[in-house]
C-alpha positions, 0 to 999 in steps of 0.5 A: 500500500505504501509503495502504491501511495508513493507512486501516486502521492509525493512521499506517499502521504498528504501530510509529512508526519504520516510518513514515519520519517521520525521513527522509521518503518512503514506507516499504517494505513487506517480504514476504520475507527471506533471509540478509542480504537483504530483499525488498519487495512490488514485488520489489526486493531490499535488503542489510539493515542493520536485521536485524529490529532485532537478532534476525537474528544468523544472518541472515534465515530461517536454515534451522536456525531455520525448521526448528525453528519449523516442527516446533514449529508442527506440534505446536501453536501454543499450549498455555497450559501449561508445556513442556519447551522453556521450561526448555531456553531458560532453561537456555541463558540461565543458562549464558551469563550468570552473574548469571542464576540464574533466568529468567521468559519473557515476550513483549516487551521492554516486558513484561520491563522493566515486570515487572523494575521491579515486581519491584524495587519489590516486593523493596525496598518502595520506589517511585522509579525512576532512568533515564537520558535517551535510554535506551529501555526500552519504552513502559510509562507509568513509562518514558515519562518526560522529564527535569524542569527540575532535576537531582534533580527528578521526571520529567514525562510523555514522552507524552500519556496518561501521568499526571503522578503516574506520571511523577513516580515516575521520576527522569531523569539524564544518561547517563554522569554519575556525579556526577548519579547520586550527587546523585539518590541523595543527595537521594532514596536511601532511596526509590529502588527501582532504577536501570534502564539500557541495558547500552550505550545503543543507542536514541538511536543507539549511545552506549557507557558510559564505561569503568567506568560500569556498575560504578560505577553498581552500586556506588552503587546498592547502597550506597543499598540500591537494585537495578540492572536492566540492559536487554540487550534490544538487546545481549543475545546480539548483541554477545557470547555473554553480551551487553554484560555478557559483554564488560565482565566480561572485564576485572576492573576493569570487571566488575559484577553487576546484580541483574536483566537483561532480554532480547529480540530475539535470545532469540526469534530473530525471534519474540516472546520476551523475559525477565527474570532475576537471582539466584534469591532475587530472582526467587522474589519473583515469583508463584507463589512470592512476592507480586509478580504477573506472568503472560502467556497467551502467555509461553513460547509453544512456537513462539517458544521453539523459534526462540530455542533454535535461534538461541542454539544456533547462535550460536557463536564463529564467528557472533560473529567474523563479526558483529564483522568485518562491523560493523568493515568496514561502519562503517569504510567508511561513515566513510571515505566520509563523510570523503572528502566532508568530512562531519564525523561520528563512528562510535559503536560498542558491540561490533558495534552502531554508528551515526553522529553528524554535525557538527563539534561531535560529531567527537569522539563523543557520550557523552549524549543532550543531545549526540546531539540537537545533531547535524546530523540533516538530513544523514541523510535524504539519505544514507538515501535514496541508500543505499535507492535503491542497494538498501541498507536502513538504519534509518530514523532517525539515532537508531537502531543499525545491525545486521549479521548473520553472513550478511553475506558479501563479496557483500553487503558489496560492495553496501554499499560500492558504494553509499557514495560517492553516499550520502556526496555526498548527505549532504555536499550536504544543507542544514539546513531 
């Protein structure tokens, strides 16, 4: 199957991480999923800790979501016109996340962040963007930027095909470093339109913000007339009913109000839906009311929106309790198994998202991209394959978050725990290439 795919599709995949490049071996081709399990084309079942990269908070093929999608599909797949369901989904989001007064639906997280950046530039009349090293906000040109040689220098292209002039509109700053951010604003503040930040970093593995970091970031940006875009594509409606913003806003000392937020994954319940939202006067700078153009034929697709509505309506307090409990049990068990084999590591947690970093140097945890990159990455591939051989599907890269679902019951978790001793021994016996 992989050979056939490689002949027809670049690299045999439609998203690079699926190629198993970080862990080696042949990727599995999945054909079905239900609850906490996925099944490959050879009929083998795995306990899943990828969860579609986040949207399956309820579990795969939840009957409430499937029924909603089937009913919507029976009414027509795409109209190219407004539907009542679009408004319903927007109202659900606005009811959960107070900073979102209005919402614009799009199809992908990349589209959401790209549109949010355009809106920020249009609203401020400024061109520069600040992002953090190791944060991923989709693959639009200005966001595939790598850090330059100095703290306050302009970025370099992070991918072939990205013009240097576009990359130079982005300033890349170390994460969790307010002094570095202040230095960038001191030098370029009058030209910075926005800071874009993952609400909690989860695309270099999980690296949570330091306490108060997001609040201080917002205060600093606003002091210089810049906006803040909080990217909740991974954390939104997964780590709490109101995402990472909701978790931090429970504590008055950490509470903050970003200008724009972007969503994906859970908001579509596994279907291609994403969104950007914020306060009304800012959102009304978008066409047709304002001068910032954004459009999409498939935005608010009725079948996809139906999945999002059903997922958000079903994701109640009990669902989040089960997500948190499953994440705590699994992450603790993995850590104990690794420790039993003498594998130096740290658990990185952000709500019910978690991942692991390997090595003595990182035993106290990682707080930025440079530290994450120094870990013993070579321990993960044997650990990953031992788990896969035992029927547990993990993210195929050490630089990805692990995702649980509310359907991870005692039986599914038991299968994970049974697989851990052998996987920990594999990680312990691994040697650097």
